[in-house]
Biotite code that builds the C-alpha atoms (Angstrom):
import biotite.structure as struc

atoms = struc.array([
    struc.Atom([-6.211, -4.491, 8.913], chain_id="A", res_id=1, res_name="MET", atom_name="CA", element="C"),
    struc.Atom([-2.994, -4.043, 7.559], chain_id="A", res_id=2, res_name="LYS", atom_name="CA", element="C"),
    struc.Atom([-2.358, -4.332, 3.340], chain_id="A", res_id=3, res_name="LEU", atom_name="CA", element="C"),
    struc.Atom([0.185, -5.297, 1.145], chain_id="A", res_id=4, res_name="TYR", atom_name="CA", element="C"),
    struc.Atom([-0.140, -3.283, -2.022], chain_id="A", res_id=5, res_name="VAL", atom_name="CA", element="C"),
    struc.Atom([2.217, -4.574, -4.452], chain_id="A", res_id=6, res_name="GLY", atom_name="CA", element="C"),
    struc.Atom([2.949, -3.316, -7.663], chain_id="A", res_id=7, res_name="ASN", atom_name="CA", element="C"),
    struc.Atom([3.922, 0.120, -6.983], chain_id="A", res_id=8, res_name="LEU", atom_name="CA", element="C"),
    struc.Atom([6.346, 2.657, -9.127], chain_id="A", res_id=9, res_name="SER", atom_name="CA", element="C"),
    struc.Atom([9.390, 3.045, -7.686], chain_id="A", res_id=10, res_name="ARG", atom_name="CA", element="C"),
    struc.Atom([8.346, 6.791, -7.848], chain_id="A", res_id=11, res_name="LYS", atom_name="CA", element="C"),
    struc.Atom([5.885, 6.196, -4.956], chain_id="A", res_id=12, res_name="ILE", atom_name="CA", element="C"),
    struc.Atom([6.847, 7.194, -1.346], chain_id="A", res_id=13, res_name="ASN", atom_name="CA", element="C"),
    struc.Atom([5.559, 6.768, 1.813], chain_id="A", res_id=14, res_name="ASP", atom_name="CA", element="C"),
    struc.Atom([3.243, 10.027, 1.337], chain_id="A", res_id=15, res_name="ALA", atom_name="CA", element="C"),
    struc.Atom([2.074, 9.448, -1.860], chain_id="A", res_id=16, res_name="GLN", atom_name="CA", element="C"),
    struc.Atom([1.292, 5.737, -0.710], chain_id="A", res_id=17, res_name="LEU", atom_name="CA", element="C"),
    struc.Atom([-0.987, 7.228, 2.340], chain_id="A", res_id=18, res_name="ASN", atom_name="CA", element="C"),
    struc.Atom([-2.941, 9.914, -0.475], chain_id="A", res_id=19, res_name="GLU", atom_name="CA", element="C"),
    struc.Atom([-3.863, 6.859, -2.139], chain_id="A", res_id=20, res_name="MET", atom_name="CA", element="C"),
    struc.Atom([-5.116, 5.494, 0.642], chain_id="A", res_id=21, res_name="ALA", atom_name="CA", element="C"),
    struc.Atom([-7.013, 8.041, 1.984], chain_id="A", res_id=22, res_name="THR", atom_name="CA", element="C"),
    struc.Atom([-10.167, 8.309, 0.630], chain_id="A", res_id=23, res_name="PRO", atom_name="CA", element="C"),
    struc.Atom([-10.889, 5.219, 1.374], chain_id="A", res_id=24, res_name="PHE", atom_name="CA", element="C"),
    struc.Atom([-10.832, 5.699, 5.204], chain_id="A", res_id=25, res_name="GLY", atom_name="CA", element="C"),
    struc.Atom([-8.609, 6.614, 8.505], chain_id="A", res_id=26, res_name="THR", atom_name="CA", element="C"),
    struc.Atom([-4.873, 5.901, 7.267], chain_id="A", res_id=27, res_name="VAL", atom_name="CA", element="C"),
    struc.Atom([-2.900, 4.367, 10.467], chain_id="A", res_id=28, res_name="VAL", atom_name="CA", element="C"),
    struc.Atom([0.221, 4.167, 8.240], chain_id="A", res_id=29, res_name="SER", atom_name="CA", element="C"),
    struc.Atom([1.426, 3.790, 5.073], chain_id="A", res_id=30, res_name="ALA", atom_name="CA", element="C"),
    struc.Atom([4.782, 2.702, 4.337], chain_id="A", res_id=31, res_name="ASN", atom_name="CA", element="C"),
    struc.Atom([6.563, 2.167, 0.991], chain_id="A", res_id=32, res_name="VAL", atom_name="CA", element="C"),
    struc.Atom([9.734, -0.993, 1.592], chain_id="A", res_id=33, res_name="ALA", atom_name="CA", element="C"),
    struc.Atom([12.742, 0.199, 0.898], chain_id="A", res_id=34, res_name="THR", atom_name="CA", element="C"),
    struc.Atom([15.969, -1.086, 0.060], chain_id="A", res_id=35, res_name="GLU", atom_name="CA", element="C"),
    struc.Atom([18.616, -0.977, 3.558], chain_id="A", res_id=36, res_name="ARG", atom_name="CA", element="C"),
    struc.Atom([21.528, 0.318, 1.807], chain_id="A", res_id=37, res_name="GLY", atom_name="CA", element="C"),
    struc.Atom([20.135, 2.558, -1.443], chain_id="A", res_id=38, res_name="SER", atom_name="CA", element="C"),
    struc.Atom([17.131, 3.514, 0.355], chain_id="A", res_id=39, res_name="GLY", atom_name="CA", element="C"),
    struc.Atom([15.313, 2.686, -3.058], chain_id="A", res_id=40, res_name="GLU", atom_name="CA", element="C"),
    struc.Atom([11.328, 1.184, -3.077], chain_id="A", res_id=41, res_name="SER", atom_name="CA", element="C"),
    struc.Atom([11.427, -2.344, -3.414], chain_id="A", res_id=42, res_name="LYS", atom_name="CA", element="C"),
    struc.Atom([8.387, -2.160, -5.726], chain_id="A", res_id=43, res_name="GLY", atom_name="CA", element="C"),
    struc.Atom([5.659, -2.805, -2.306], chain_id="A", res_id=44, res_name="PHE", atom_name="CA", element="C"),
    struc.Atom([4.264, -1.270, 0.623], chain_id="A", res_id=45, res_name="GLY", atom_name="CA", element="C"),
    struc.Atom([1.846, -1.294, 3.404], chain_id="A", res_id=46, res_name="PHE", atom_name="CA", element="C"),
    struc.Atom([-1.269, 0.771, 4.484], chain_id="A", res_id=47, res_name="ILE", atom_name="CA", element="C"),
    struc.Atom([-2.815, 0.068, 7.997], chain_id="A", res_id=48, res_name="GLU", atom_name="CA", element="C"),
    struc.Atom([-6.221, 1.233, 8.526], chain_id="A", res_id=49, res_name="PHE", atom_name="CA", element="C"),
    struc.Atom([-7.888, 1.706, 11.800], chain_id="A", res_id=50, res_name="GLY", atom_name="CA", element="C"),
    struc.Atom([-11.140, -0.028, 10.524], chain_id="A", res_id=51, res_name="ASN", atom_name="CA", element="C"),
    struc.Atom([-11.500, -3.432, 8.344], chain_id="A", res_id=52, res_name="ALA", atom_name="CA", element="C"),
    struc.Atom([-14.218, -2.205, 6.667], chain_id="A", res_id=53, res_name="GLU", atom_name="CA", element="C"),
    struc.Atom([-12.271, 1.229, 5.789], chain_id="A", res_id=54, res_name="ASP", atom_name="CA", element="C"),
    struc.Atom([-9.499, -2.043, 4.647], chain_id="A", res_id=55, res_name="ALA", atom_name="CA", element="C"),
    struc.Atom([-11.581, -3.627, 2.675], chain_id="A", res_id=56, res_name="ARG", atom_name="CA", element="C"),
    struc.Atom([-13.390, -0.245, 0.765], chain_id="A", res_id=57, res_name="LYS", atom_name="CA", element="C"),
    struc.Atom([-9.769, 0.224, -0.247], chain_id="A", res_id=58, res_name="ALA", atom_name="CA", element="C"),
    struc.Atom([-8.722, -3.331, -1.513], chain_id="A", res_id=59, res_name="ILE", atom_name="CA", element="C"),
    struc.Atom([-12.408, -2.799, -4.032], chain_id="A", res_id=60, res_name="THR", atom_name="CA", element="C"),
    struc.Atom([-10.508, 0.552, -4.735], chain_id="A", res_id=61, res_name="GLY", atom_name="CA", element="C"),
    struc.Atom([-7.300, 0.150, -5.488], chain_id="A", res_id=62, res_name="LEU", atom_name="CA", element="C"),
    struc.Atom([-6.598, -3.440, -6.664], chain_id="A", res_id=63, res_name="ASP", atom_name="CA", element="C"),
    struc.Atom([-6.158, -3.329, -10.355], chain_id="A", res_id=64, res_name="GLY", atom_name="CA", element="C"),
    struc.Atom([-5.836, 0.268, -10.714], chain_id="A", res_id=65, res_name="LYS", atom_name="CA", element="C"),
    struc.Atom([-3.042, 1.492, -12.841], chain_id="A", res_id=66, res_name="ASP", atom_name="CA", element="C"),
    struc.Atom([-0.582, 4.151, -11.087], chain_id="A", res_id=67, res_name="VAL", atom_name="CA", element="C"),
    struc.Atom([2.125, 5.592, -13.094], chain_id="A", res_id=68, res_name="ASP", atom_name="CA", element="C"),
    struc.Atom([1.826, 2.626, -15.746], chain_id="A", res_id=69, res_name="GLY", atom_name="CA", element="C"),
    struc.Atom([1.879, -0.033, -13.135], chain_id="A", res_id=70, res_name="GLN", atom_name="CA", element="C"),
    struc.Atom([-1.380, -2.152, -12.064], chain_id="A", res_id=71, res_name="VAL", atom_name="CA", element="C"),
    struc.Atom([-1.657, -2.291, -8.582], chain_id="A", res_id=72, res_name="LEU", atom_name="CA", element="C"),
    struc.Atom([-2.062, -6.000, -6.362], chain_id="A", res_id=73, res_name="LYS", atom_name="CA", element="C"),
    struc.Atom([-3.630, -5.457, -3.248], chain_id="A", res_id=74, res_name="VAL", atom_name="CA", element="C"),
    struc.Atom([-5.160, -7.568, -0.580], chain_id="A", res_id=75, res_name="ASN", atom_name="CA", element="C"),
    struc.Atom([-5.104, -7.892, 3.358], chain_id="A", res_id=76, res_name="GLU", atom_name="CA", element="C"),
    struc.Atom([-1.523, -8.454, 4.306], chain_id="A", res_id=77, res_name="ALA", atom_name="CA", element="C"),
    struc.Atom([-0.838, -12.057, 5.699], chain_id="A", res_id=78, res_name="LYS", atom_name="CA", element="C"),
    struc.Atom([1.649, -12.240, 8.893], chain_id="A", res_id=79, res_name="PRO", atom_name="CA", element="C"),
    struc.Atom([5.200, -12.300, 8.362], chain_id="A", res_id=80, res_name="LYS", atom_name="CA", element="C"),
    struc.Atom([6.710, -15.716, 9.020], chain_id="A", res_id=81, res_name="LYS", atom_name="CA", element="C"),
    struc.Atom([9.249, -16.070, 11.463], chain_id="A", res_id=82, res_name="VAL", atom_name="CA", element="C"),
])
């Protein structure tokens, strides 16, 4: 299950996002969305867990959490519209 993590501090990188998610279960991937040209964070990212139960625990644990002065918005990622 893939989660959307919004309102990330622009200082957070992939490794830090992974570190935030690890206490909730097995992380398959953790990626911060970046601008193509500059490589700067767009302020959101995605965490993919090996199973839905871990992902639900992460939503409960991370949604509304204050990280670097930013209150995280975490929910199930919706498929990209084509």
